[in-house]
Rosetta silent file (secondary structure, phi, psi, omega in degrees, C-alpha in Angstrom):
SEQUENCE: MQAKRKLQQEARRLRQEGLSINEIVARLGVAKSSVSIWVRDIKLDDEQRGRLHKRRSQFGLHNRGSEVNRERGLKVRQAYQQAGRERARQNCALHLAGCMLYWAEGAKGRNGVYFTNSDANMIMFFTRFLREEFHIQDHEVALRIHCHTYDEQEISRIERFWCDLLNLPTSCVKKTYIKAGSDSRNNRLANGVCDLRVHRTEIVQHIFGAIQEYAGFDNPAWLF
SCORE:     score description
SCORE:     0.000 S_00000001
   1 L     0.000  -40.162  179.151  -16.766  -24.905  -37.348 S_00000001
   2 H   -64.909  -36.856  178.620  -19.416  -22.202  -37.092 S_00000001
   3 H   -63.542  -41.293  179.352  -18.602  -21.727  -33.404 S_00000001
   4 H   -64.430  -39.482  179.487  -14.936  -21.192  -34.240 S_00000001
   5 H   -63.471  -37.734  178.650  -15.844  -18.645  -36.900 S_00000001
   6 H   -65.592  -38.639  177.492  -17.928  -16.725  -34.364 S_00000001
   7 H   -64.365  -41.669  178.088  -14.992  -16.680  -31.965 S_00000001
   8 H   -60.696  -46.115 -179.960  -12.725  -15.374  -34.715 S_00000001
   9 H   -62.147  -41.998 -179.957  -15.193  -12.613  -35.565 S_00000001
  10 H   -67.442  -39.082  178.512  -15.587  -11.648  -31.908 S_00000001
  11 H   -61.773  -42.464 -179.778  -11.823  -11.638  -31.407 S_00000001
  12 H   -67.441  -38.184  178.449  -11.379   -9.321  -34.387 S_00000001
  13 H   -63.548  -44.782 -179.624  -14.151   -7.028  -33.151 S_00000001
  14 H   -65.173  -38.072  179.016  -12.558   -6.759  -29.719 S_00000001
  15 H   -65.421  -40.692  178.434   -9.138   -6.110  -31.231 S_00000001
  16 H   -64.062  -24.839  175.837  -10.581   -3.340  -33.388 S_00000001
  17 L   -79.968   -8.971  175.873  -11.934   -1.786  -30.180 S_00000001
  18 L   103.573   11.182  178.953   -8.391   -1.654  -28.884 S_00000001
  19 L   -75.695  151.826  177.429   -8.233   -4.620  -26.505 S_00000001
  20 L   -78.175  165.420  177.543   -4.929   -6.392  -25.962 S_00000001
  21 H   -57.798  -45.306 -178.554   -4.316  -10.006  -26.992 S_00000001
  22 H   -64.409  -37.659  178.312   -4.368  -11.094  -23.322 S_00000001
  23 H   -65.455  -39.497  178.158   -7.633   -9.268  -22.670 S_00000001
  24 H   -66.083  -42.627  178.107   -9.257  -10.987  -25.656 S_00000001
  25 H   -58.301  -44.443 -178.849   -7.957  -14.381  -24.474 S_00000001
  26 H   -64.364  -38.042 -178.470   -9.438  -13.758  -21.022 S_00000001
  27 H   -72.760  -41.102 -172.588  -12.829  -12.786  -22.456 S_00000001
  28 H   -95.420  -18.097  179.753  -13.172  -15.577  -24.984 S_00000001
  29 L    68.177   36.604  179.006  -11.355  -18.385  -23.180 S_00000001
  30 L  -118.257  170.514 -177.650   -9.347  -19.437  -26.216 S_00000001
  31 L   -67.618  143.249  179.280   -5.648  -20.035  -26.807 S_00000001
  32 H   -62.999  -36.579 -179.796   -3.432  -16.980  -27.081 S_00000001
  33 H   -62.901  -36.737  179.667   -1.768  -18.419  -30.192 S_00000001
  34 H   -67.640  -45.687 -179.567   -5.161  -18.622  -31.931 S_00000001
  35 H   -61.192  -41.577 -179.303   -6.097  -15.041  -31.062 S_00000001
  36 H   -58.616  -40.451  179.425   -2.715  -13.797  -32.274 S_00000001
  37 H   -69.512  -42.446 -175.664   -3.285  -15.397  -35.672 S_00000001
  38 H   -63.824  -32.683 -171.756   -6.880  -14.185  -35.980 S_00000001
  39 H  -113.506   10.437 -170.920   -6.062  -10.520  -35.328 S_00000001
  40 L   -64.521  -21.949 -179.336   -2.502  -10.189  -36.627 S_00000001
  41 L   -90.098   -2.081 -177.694   -3.551   -8.013  -39.580 S_00000001
  42 L   -91.054  122.095 -179.535   -5.435   -5.505  -37.418 S_00000001
  43 L   -99.137  135.507  176.691   -3.438   -2.376  -36.667 S_00000001
  44 L   -87.746  145.887  176.764   -4.185   -0.249  -33.629 S_00000001
  45 L   -83.529  176.514 -175.773   -4.212    3.517  -33.936 S_00000001
  46 H   -60.757  -40.679 -178.884   -2.187    5.827  -31.718 S_00000001
  47 H   -64.610  -43.624  179.493   -5.064    6.416  -29.292 S_00000001
  48 H   -64.462  -42.981  177.532   -5.703    2.693  -28.839 S_00000001
  49 H   -63.230  -35.493  178.212   -2.010    1.980  -28.301 S_00000001
  50 H   -64.676  -40.868  179.527   -1.914    4.774  -25.751 S_00000001
  51 H   -66.787  -39.834  177.441   -4.811    3.252  -23.791 S_00000001
  52 H   -61.871  -44.253  179.762   -3.141   -0.169  -23.819 S_00000001
  53 H   -61.316  -40.296 -179.974    0.110    1.305  -22.561 S_00000001
  54 H   -64.510  -42.625  179.686   -1.720    3.086  -19.774 S_00000001
  55 H   -64.527  -40.512  177.821   -3.481   -0.110  -18.665 S_00000001
  56 H   -63.087  -39.321  179.103   -0.193   -2.008  -18.678 S_00000001
  57 H   -64.503  -41.829  179.075    1.421    0.731  -16.580 S_00000001
  58 H   -64.889  -38.844  177.224   -1.421    0.636  -14.073 S_00000001
  59 H   -62.787  -41.366  178.373   -1.127   -3.145  -13.852 S_00000001
  60 H   -63.872  -40.013  177.818    2.594   -2.814  -13.217 S_00000001
  61 H   -63.758  -39.341  178.126    1.990   -0.252  -10.490 S_00000001
  62 H   -61.274  -44.821  179.052   -0.549   -2.569   -8.877 S_00000001
  63 H   -63.111  -41.735  178.874    1.975   -5.418   -8.863 S_00000001
  64 H   -65.194  -36.941  177.970    4.675   -3.184   -7.419 S_00000001
  65 H   -64.581  -39.179  177.973    2.226   -2.001   -4.771 S_00000001
  66 H   -63.874  -40.139  179.416    1.448   -5.589   -3.833 S_00000001
  67 H   -65.135  -40.847  177.617    5.151   -6.340   -3.516 S_00000001
  68 H   -61.473  -42.632  179.531    5.641   -3.298   -1.269 S_00000001
  69 H   -64.305  -39.824  178.005    2.765   -4.460    0.938 S_00000001
  70 H   -62.945  -43.711  179.158    4.243   -7.952    1.176 S_00000001
  71 H   -64.195  -39.408  178.953    7.617   -6.546    2.199 S_00000001
  72 H   -64.685  -43.310  178.770    5.979   -4.271    4.751 S_00000001
  73 H   -62.641  -39.875  179.017    4.007   -7.178    6.220 S_00000001
  74 H   -62.778  -43.276  179.975    7.141   -9.298    6.462 S_00000001
  75 H   -64.159  -37.066  177.816    8.996   -6.572    8.349 S_00000001
  76 H   -64.141  -45.976  179.888    6.097   -6.224   10.793 S_00000001
  77 H   -63.877  -37.354  177.057    6.073   -9.979   11.472 S_00000001
  78 H   -62.845  -39.308  178.786    9.843   -9.944   11.955 S_00000001
  79 H   -65.490  -39.997  177.816    9.460   -7.162   14.526 S_00000001
  80 H   -63.519  -40.904  178.740    6.789   -9.158   16.378 S_00000001
  81 H   -66.174  -37.279  178.649    9.079  -12.195   16.466 S_00000001
  82 H   -63.899  -38.990  176.640   11.939  -10.069   17.760 S_00000001
  83 H   -62.095  -38.909  177.557    9.705   -8.820   20.570 S_00000001
  84 H   -64.775  -40.094  177.571    8.942  -12.449   21.438 S_00000001
  85 H   -62.326  -43.171 -179.136   12.640  -13.278   21.532 S_00000001
  86 H   -66.074  -37.291  177.640   13.337  -10.353   23.837 S_00000001
  87 H   -66.410  -36.953 -179.875   10.495  -11.374   26.158 S_00000001
  88 H   -63.076  -30.920 -179.184   11.866  -14.930   26.261 S_00000001
  89 L   -71.525   -9.895  179.951   15.189  -13.598   27.552 S_00000001
  90 L   -86.634   -4.503  173.443   13.414  -12.297   30.652 S_00000001
  91 L    56.192   51.959  175.114   12.843  -15.877   31.884 S_00000001
  92 L   -90.726  126.136 -175.296    9.171  -15.569   32.861 S_00000001
  93 H   -62.801  -43.086 -179.848    7.743  -18.974   33.819 S_00000001
  94 H   -63.470  -43.641  179.484    4.221  -18.240   32.535 S_00000001
  95 H   -62.140  -46.506  178.963    5.558  -16.962   29.225 S_00000001
  96 H   -58.846  -48.969 -176.995    7.826  -19.986   28.790 S_00000001
  97 H   -64.253  -42.384 -179.150    5.045  -22.452   29.598 S_00000001
  98 H   -64.370  -43.097 -179.738    2.493  -20.737   27.350 S_00000001
  99 H   -67.569  -42.390  179.654    4.831  -20.565   24.362 S_00000001
 100 H   -67.374  -35.831  176.629    5.982  -24.164   24.726 S_00000001
 101 H   -63.502  -40.747  178.899    2.375  -25.321   25.073 S_00000001
 102 H   -67.419  -37.916  176.981    1.503  -23.528   21.854 S_00000001
 103 H   -58.108  -40.185 -177.293    4.490  -25.099   20.103 S_00000001
 104 H   -79.691  -38.704 -168.849    3.190  -28.535   21.099 S_00000001
 105 H  -117.408  -16.255 -173.619   -0.561  -28.049   20.671 S_00000001
 106 E   -88.074  159.637  174.562   -1.247  -24.882   18.666 S_00000001
 107 L   -75.801  159.656 -172.737   -1.719  -24.382   14.944 S_00000001
 108 L  -112.460   31.762  173.615    1.113  -22.727   13.049 S_00000001
 109 L   -68.891  152.556 -170.742   -0.758  -20.177   10.926 S_00000001
 110 L   -85.589  -15.098 -170.550    1.032  -16.845   10.609 S_00000001
 111 L  -119.158    8.971  179.811   -1.836  -14.436   11.379 S_00000001
 112 L  -166.591  158.889  178.436   -3.747  -15.838   14.332 S_00000001
 113 E   -93.020  124.495  179.034   -3.682  -17.989   17.447 S_00000001
 114 E  -130.238  110.260 -175.248   -5.536  -21.306   17.033 S_00000001
 115 E  -128.645  120.205 -175.288   -5.491  -23.609   20.039 S_00000001
 116 E  -124.994  131.551  177.612   -7.654  -26.728   20.207 S_00000001
 117 E  -165.746  159.621  175.551   -7.940  -29.249   23.020 S_00000001
 118 L   -99.345  -10.658 -178.574  -10.359  -31.289   25.116 S_00000001
 119 L   -79.708  110.908 -175.975   -8.350  -30.814   28.327 S_00000001
 120 H   -61.041  -39.996 -178.612  -10.172  -28.122   30.304 S_00000001
 121 H   -66.664  -36.198  179.929   -7.147  -27.297   32.454 S_00000001
 122 H   -67.343  -45.298  178.073   -4.948  -26.879   29.411 S_00000001
 123 H   -62.789  -40.858 -179.470   -7.416  -24.524   27.699 S_00000001
 124 H   -64.182  -42.612  179.009   -7.861  -22.600   30.940 S_00000001
 125 H   -65.485  -42.580 -178.246   -4.112  -22.173   31.394 S_00000001
 126 H   -65.132  -36.052  176.779   -3.584  -21.085   27.811 S_00000001
 127 H   -65.524  -39.980  175.978   -6.333  -18.478   28.144 S_00000001
 128 H   -60.660  -42.309  177.784   -4.653  -17.164   31.290 S_00000001
 129 H   -57.907  -46.003 -179.803   -1.387  -16.943   29.339 S_00000001
 130 H   -65.304  -38.518 -178.479   -3.066  -14.876   26.616 S_00000001
 131 H   -70.712  -44.502 -174.438   -4.713  -12.555   29.115 S_00000001
 132 H   -79.379  -34.100 -177.869   -1.697  -11.925   31.288 S_00000001
 133 H   -87.805  -33.527 -173.458    0.949  -11.758   28.573 S_00000001
 134 H  -122.228   -0.605  174.773   -1.019  -10.067   25.779 S_00000001
 135 L    54.354   42.424  178.698   -3.957   -8.470   27.609 S_00000001
 136 L   -67.022  150.400  178.020   -6.526   -9.876   25.193 S_00000001
 137 L  -102.097  157.735 -176.412  -10.118   -8.735   25.637 S_00000001
 138 H   -55.940  -40.039 -175.804  -13.169  -10.987   25.694 S_00000001
 139 H   -67.804  -13.461  179.008  -14.462   -9.709   22.371 S_00000001
 140 H   -83.758  -13.401 -173.700  -11.241  -10.855   20.671 S_00000001
 141 E   -93.430  132.180  174.571  -11.817  -14.499   21.594 S_00000001
 142 E  -119.990  127.297  178.290  -13.767  -16.848   19.329 S_00000001
 143 E  -108.834  134.162  171.953  -14.754  -20.302   20.575 S_00000001
 144 E  -124.608  117.583 -174.640  -15.734  -23.166   18.316 S_00000001
 145 E   -98.349  137.856  174.490  -16.983  -26.218   20.171 S_00000001
 146 E  -115.408  121.703 -178.974  -16.866  -29.755   18.800 S_00000001
 147 E  -136.359  174.634 -173.737  -19.185  -32.219   20.542 S_00000001
 148 L  -119.126   35.600 -179.697  -20.796  -35.640   20.039 S_00000001
 149 L  -138.822  149.393  175.507  -24.438  -34.945   20.792 S_00000001
 150 L  -104.313   -0.726 -179.752  -27.473  -33.684   18.915 S_00000001
 151 L   -72.747  118.781 -174.686  -29.358  -32.875   22.120 S_00000001
 152 H   -62.793  -37.880  178.765  -29.898  -29.108   22.143 S_00000001
 153 H   -65.969  -39.305  178.812  -29.941  -28.876   25.934 S_00000001
 154 H   -68.418  -38.027  176.555  -26.689  -30.814   26.159 S_00000001
 155 H   -61.843  -43.628  178.219  -25.112  -28.617   23.500 S_00000001
 156 H   -62.341  -39.698  179.051  -26.125  -25.522   25.489 S_00000001
 157 H   -62.254  -44.071 -178.619  -24.649  -27.067   28.644 S_00000001
 158 H   -63.914  -43.088  178.335  -21.347  -27.752   26.870 S_00000001
 159 H   -61.110  -42.819  178.699  -21.177  -24.208   25.496 S_00000001
 160 H   -66.247  -35.952  179.340  -21.864  -22.783   28.975 S_00000001
 161 H   -56.316  -50.114 -177.100  -19.248  -25.110   30.472 S_00000001
 162 H   -70.030  -38.061  178.832  -16.461  -23.659   28.334 S_00000001
 163 H   -65.643  -43.382  178.759  -17.638  -20.065   28.712 S_00000001
 164 H   -65.531  -42.147 -179.358  -17.899  -20.387   32.513 S_00000001
 165 H   -59.092  -41.918 -174.861  -14.536  -22.146   32.701 S_00000001
 166 H   -96.132    3.187 -179.747  -12.818  -19.376   30.728 S_00000001
 167 L    55.838   51.798 -179.036  -14.890  -16.547   32.215 S_00000001
 168 L  -123.337  149.236  175.022  -16.160  -15.545   28.778 S_00000001
 169 L   -70.551  154.220 -179.519  -19.604  -14.380   27.598 S_00000001
 170 H   -64.282  -17.080  177.512  -21.609  -16.836   25.492 S_00000001
 171 H   -65.369  -15.249  177.999  -21.282  -14.397   22.585 S_00000001
 172 H   -74.940  -18.125  178.672  -17.735  -15.735   22.184 S_00000001
 173 E   -77.822  109.674 -175.500  -19.144  -19.063   20.974 S_00000001
 174 E   -91.182  -33.780  179.947  -19.151  -18.640   17.207 S_00000001
 175 E  -162.761  143.961  174.647  -20.072  -22.136   16.115 S_00000001
 176 E  -118.436  125.598 -178.775  -20.643  -25.598   17.549 S_00000001
 177 E  -101.224  137.441  179.266  -19.835  -28.595   15.392 S_00000001
 178 E  -108.922  126.260 -178.645  -21.517  -31.936   15.954 S_00000001
 179 L  -130.171  125.180  178.656  -19.555  -35.066   15.165 S_00000001
 180 L   -66.957  144.864  179.658  -20.833  -38.598   15.599 S_00000001
 181 L  -153.265  174.078 -179.659  -18.601  -40.853   17.689 S_00000001
 182 L   -73.296  160.465  179.478  -18.476  -44.087   19.599 S_00000001
 183 H   -61.495  -38.863 -178.572  -20.071  -44.409   23.038 S_00000001
 184 H   -65.029  -40.081  179.927  -16.676  -44.853   24.678 S_00000001
 185 H   -69.549  -39.388  178.537  -15.353  -41.658   23.092 S_00000001
 186 H   -59.131  -38.946 -179.670  -18.502  -39.742   24.022 S_00000001
 187 H   -67.667  -35.922 -179.854  -17.984  -40.729   27.650 S_00000001
 188 H   -72.687  -33.034 -176.743  -14.384  -39.554   27.613 S_00000001
 189 L  -111.773   61.845 -177.318  -15.238  -36.213   26.007 S_00000001
 190 L   -60.081  -28.821  179.977  -18.306  -35.257   27.993 S_00000001
 191 L  -108.829   15.853  176.685  -17.605  -31.577   27.274 S_00000001
 192 L    67.288 -155.169 -179.197  -16.387  -32.025   23.737 S_00000001
 193 E  -122.830  138.069 -179.612  -13.384  -30.197   22.314 S_00000001
 194 E  -107.417  127.966  176.575  -12.782  -26.454   22.529 S_00000001
 195 E  -109.739  110.612 -177.094  -11.198  -24.542   19.674 S_00000001
 196 E  -104.138  129.859 -177.207   -9.995  -21.148   20.914 S_00000001
 197 E  -132.091  139.554  172.964   -9.019  -18.490   18.369 S_00000001
 198 E  -134.180  116.062 -174.740   -7.613  -14.977   18.582 S_00000001
 199 L   -88.844   76.569  175.444   -7.035  -13.255   15.243 S_00000001
 200 L  -137.482  113.405 -179.484   -3.964  -11.157   16.063 S_00000001
 201 H   -59.273  -38.200 -177.354   -0.801  -11.513   14.022 S_00000001
 202 H   -55.685  -43.073 -175.081    1.198   -9.802   16.749 S_00000001
 203 H   -69.226  -50.525 -175.124    0.471  -12.536   19.295 S_00000001
 204 H   -66.929  -36.145  178.093    1.194  -15.590   17.186 S_00000001
 205 H   -71.698  -33.934  173.194    4.386  -14.104   15.719 S_00000001
 206 H   -58.707  -46.971 -179.723    5.511  -13.072   19.218 S_00000001
 207 H   -62.763  -43.394  178.965    4.999  -16.690   20.305 S_00000001
 208 H   -60.304  -42.944  178.349    6.900  -18.000   17.280 S_00000001
 209 H   -62.858  -42.311 -179.449    9.827  -15.699   18.032 S_00000001
 210 H   -65.182  -42.258  178.856    9.848  -16.750   21.674 S_00000001
 211 H   -56.746  -46.130 -179.225    9.738  -20.461   20.818 S_00000001
 212 H   -63.238  -38.443  178.975   12.800  -20.064   18.611 S_00000001
 213 H   -67.697  -46.513 -179.725   14.622  -18.150   21.335 S_00000001
 214 H   -62.452  -43.228 -172.639   13.766  -20.666   24.057 S_00000001
 215 H   -90.847  -11.179  175.423   14.600  -23.703   21.943 S_00000001
 216 L    74.971   45.120  176.191   17.647  -22.250   20.159 S_00000001
 217 L  -146.475  167.501  176.949   16.695  -22.610   16.500 S_00000001
 218 L  -120.098  133.554  177.703   15.506  -20.489   13.584 S_00000001
 219 L  -131.749   84.352 -179.402   12.426  -21.284   11.511 S_00000001
 220 H   -58.608  -22.919 -177.825   11.955  -18.641    8.779 S_00000001
 221 H   -60.803  -26.644 -179.790    8.919  -20.556    7.461 S_00000001
 222 H   -69.283  -12.913  177.969    6.836  -19.182   10.361 S_00000001
 223 H   -83.543  -17.426 -169.389    7.135  -15.726    8.827 S_00000001
 224 L  -116.291    0.000    0.000    5.472  -16.727    5.549 S_00000001
């Protein structure tokens, strides 16, 4: 009971300072209905009401600004997808193969390319696709290796294997994850699994647009 009385007193003090009901609720972590009852007899003066109105206006402007940014981002992604569709109409074999491979094996996040596989030839081809179609630079590529060994020398060998295969500096290896596995699986995945990432919205949305053009369907969900 004493704790509740302290909350009531604090709520009334904050209201007298000119805080809004919602601001008091956020500070004290109590129900809005309770705060409304506790402070209903406290009248704000003109200056306090003016400050509240100003804060509400600023909040509204912030929300409108966020909405404008969302709309702007959507239009940019739509333009990237349109570019992918137009490229697909040029019937380039490398472009077709790279986009279809990503459709089958790549992640479907809207702001970056995430391609994971244990097949060295597949990773090598996809990297060639990114270089020739989108002219990515080495510093844009992040590799995350997944392997089944705790041996530091073996981990270094695996990291060098993927870097040499893809003609990338070892600085591209951002993290190596170690996962225990069965002996049979370890033998099959001697070089682990390579997770290749390029954080460029333009590329992944281009690929999404091209996939839709090649396959003859629309998937608006890839924009969001």
